[in-house]
ZAZA-632127 format. One record per residue (C-alpha): x, y, z. Coordinates in steps of 0.2 Angstrom, whole numbers, plus 5000, padded with zeros to 4 digits. Example, Ala and Ser with C-alpha at 12.3 -4.5 7.8 and 13.67 -1.06 7.14 Angstrom:
2
506249785039;506849955036;
This chain:
426
500050005000;500750174996;501050305009;499650415002;498350275003;498850225020;498650405027;496950415019;496450255026;497050305044;496050465042;494450375038;494750255053;494850405064;493250485058;492050405071;493250465085;493350645078;491450655076;491150615095;492050775099;491250885086;490351045091;490551175105;490251165124;490251315136;490651275154;490351395168;490551375187;490851475203;492751465203;494251385193;495951335199;497251405188;498751285190;499951385179;499851545189;499351465206;497751565208;495851555209;494851625195;493051675200;491651645188;492551565174;491851525157;492751385147;492351365128;492851195121;492651165102;493050995094;493850925109;495051075113;494851235123;494751385112;494451515125;494551545144;493551695150;492251755162;490451695164;489351795152;490551835139;489951805121;489951625115;489551535099;487651535096;487551355092;488551305108;487851185122;487951265139;488451175156;488351285172;489051195187;488351325200;489451335215;490751195210;492551215208;493351175191;495051105189;496051025174;495850845172;497050755184;498650655179;499250505188;501050475183;501150295190;499750175188;499549985182;497849985175;497949795171;498349745189;497149725203;497849725221;496649585227;497549465217;499349485224;500749355225;500249175221;498349225220;498649295203;499149125195;497449045191;497049175178;497349165159;498349305151;496949395143;496049405160;497149555164;496549655149;494749635155;495349695172;496049845163;494449895155;493549905171;494949995180;495150125166;493350175169;493550185188;495150295185;494350425173;492750435183;493850475198;494450625188;496050565181;495950595162;497750555159;498850425166;500650355163;500550165164;502250105169;502249925166;501049785159;501249615152;500849575134;500849755128;499149765136;499249945140;499549985122;497949885117;496949965131;497550145125;497050095107;495350035112;495050195123;495650305108;494450225096;492950235107;492750055112;493150075130;492950225142;494550275151;495950405152;497250455140;498650325142;500550355140;501050165139;502750095144;502249915139;503449795149;504549865163;506349815159;507449735172;508849615175;508849425179;508249395196;507749575199;506149665203;505449655186;505849465184;504749325189;505649265205;504249165214;504549005205;505748855206;507048825192;505948685185;504648815180;505248935167;504449095163;504549205148;505849345150;505449455136;505849615147;507449545154;509249605149;510949585157;512149705147;512149875140;511849815122;510449705128;509549845136;509749955120;508949815110;507449805123;507149995122;507049985103;505949835104;504649905116;504650065107;504349975091;502749895099;502050055106;503050115122;502950305124;503950305140;505350175145;505150105163;506650015171;506849925187;508449995195;508349925212;507349795222;505549815226;504249785240;503149665231;504449565222;505049405230;506849365235;507649535233;508149675245;507049825243;508549945241;509849835231;510449905215;510049785200;510749885185;512549945183;512850125179;513350075161;511749985159;510550125164;511650245154;511350135139;509450145142;509450325144;510450365128;509450245118;507750315124;508250495123;508850465105;507050395101;506250545109;505650445124;505850485143;506450365156;505550315172;506550225185;505850115199;507150145213;507050135232;508850115236;510050265238;511450205226;510250155213;509350315214;510950415212;511750315198;510050335188;510150525191;511950525185;511450435170;510150565166;508450475169;506950585169;505850525184;506250425199;504850315205;504650285224;506350365228;506150295246;507950305252;508450455242;509750565252;510450745251;511550685236;510050625227;509150795230;510650885223;510850765208;508950785204;509050965204;510650975194;509950855180;508150925181;507450755186;505750735195;505350625210;503650525208;503250465226;501850345230;501550405248;499750345251;499750155247;500750105262;499150115272;498249995260;499649875258;499849855277;497949845280;497449735266;499049645259;499049485269;497149455264;497649495246;499049365245;500549485247;502049385252;502549395271;504249455266;503449595256;502449655271;504049655281;504849765267;503349885267;503449905286;505249945284;505150065269;503450155271;503850285284;505550315277;504750355260;503650485268;505050565277;506050565261;504550645252;504550785265;506450815264;506450815245;505050945244;505951055257;507551035247;506651105231;506650935221;505350945207;503850825212;502550735203;500850645208;501050455206;500050335216;500550155210;498650115208;498549935205;499549905221;497949975229;496249995221;496050105206;494850245207;495550295224;496950385217;496450555224;496650495242;498550535239;498250715239;497950725258;499550625261;500550745251;499850885261;500150795277;501950775273;502350955268;501451015252;500151145251;498551095243;499051205227;500751115226;499950945227;498650995214;500051065203;500950895205;499550805196;499250945183;500551065178;502050965184;501450805176;501150885159;502950955159;503650785164;502750705150;503250835138;501350865134;501051045140;500251075123;498850955127;498550925145;498850985163;497951155163;496351245158;497151345144;496751385126;497451255114;497451105127;496150965127;494551005135;494850895150;494050965165;493350905182;492250985195;492150955214;490951025227;491851145239;493651215238;495051095237;496251235242;495451235259;495051045260;496050945248;494950795253;493550855241;494550795227;494150615232;492350645226;492250715209;490550775203;490950805184;492250735172;492450805154;493750725143;494050805126;492450905127;491350745131;490450735148;490950555155;490250585172;489050715179;487650825172;487350835153;487451005145;
């Protein structure tokens, strides 16, 4: 097929999706959180045409005569929220060996349900940092084509790791072999893996730099890639225009990853003053899941979490929160990432209160899930703020989240690309 015919075919395939966003919607409310300028705008009026915001003004300003109108009364408008660390095709009630009875395709069906919960909770964009079988790419395609309701997905596909590490299957005896399509053990092998997952749809590269809490048989802080290996990942990913997210709890693994030029550190539990210095020097972000410790310790044993993993969580949870407070105080750039899938999807917004409890203002916590996240994704033209040119992704809550951040846990309205997914119709 010629390139011209292929482009024409793709355009035709996209028509149903484009048609769903046709027309103009005018949204008004009592107030709006302007995350770019850290201020509250009274009586806003947002005009969305064909899925994108074309004007941000004040209630009562002229609007297109054929527009639909949606007045939210006393509610507060915010940009659609962004969770930078989710696993949509995971369910925490099937942890450890409890996940084994299910066929591979079961997890895609799980992802369909969890995607709806996530977007209805107000998270219109997520970064899915690890799934099997390229499931997150398939789920993204199904959402984009209108078959499934869910957020915009930035997929990582497989999380890459070393033999016996956090991203390997370490819970079986030698007589049971498991596919190791995401495993590498040299700089060249990691370069090849980056190229492979990019080929099949990865839009961010996820790497397991240190041990983890939920993996079996490793120390949570132990470094699992050499500096040369993580440097090869970063070079190859950046050459392809991809950013690199690194799972790292341990200090040395965090610092080597930062020296190699990674873009985000996930968890960052045992980061130290040198880590903070390196992060600021290299412009890296910390993406710290400071809520889910409560859920893991309360529900993990019932869900099948390994006893050794519960012991690791008891050791690491408080230290991570203390590191969060220290990193924020040191001026490290911070993101909102929950690790949803380790705890129930749809409860993502519960982390806002923890971020405030451990040092952030409500505005800073909201910016971590909007303005900051869009910058870290390199998608400031599309998401992360209520601004002309960006997607018409809006949420509304009762009350003022700057006075009580808990109100973000109950979202009254979700608009994605100008389409109302939850709440009153225009």
